[in-house]
N, C-alpha and C positions, 0 to 999 in steps of 0.2 A: 564419553565422546559424542554419542548420538545427541545428547542434550545441547552441546555446543554447536553441532551442525544444524540442529533445528532452529536455534536462535539466529545463527548466521543466515540461514535460508529465509527466515521471516523478515529479517532486517533488509535483505536484498530485495525481496518482493515488495516490501513497503517503499523502498527507495525507487524501484522501477515504476510502481504505480504512481508515485508522486511525479516522476518525470512524464509519465503518460498523461496525467491530468494537466500539467503545465503545457505540454505540447498541444493537447486538444483545445485548451482555453486560448492558445495563441492563434488558432485558426480564425479566418474571417467569419465563418459561420460554424461555431463549435456545436458538437452533438451533445446537447444537455442531458439526454438520457444516458449516454455513455459516461459522461462526467459524473453523474449521480451514481451509477453502478461502480465506477472506479473508487469513488469516495467511500461507498459502503464497504467495498473489499478492503480498502486501506484501514478503515476503522476496525473491522474485524481482526485484521492482523495486529493492529495496535493493542486491542483488547487481549488478544492471545499473548502478546509480549508482556503485558502488564500482569497477566495471570502467572507467567513464568518468573515474575519479579524483575523484569527488565524494563527500563524506561526508554 
């Protein structure tokens, strides 16, 4: 059960980060450093999901 919770948690974080990126990019003057950091975090989560065998 912990495995399923981990996957669900990672997917939720991935989705939240995606929304955060979109929100920041829609601003008049987006913070490019923040966007970069969010994209790196999102990629790390995606890589972890792939290691677990989830696309």
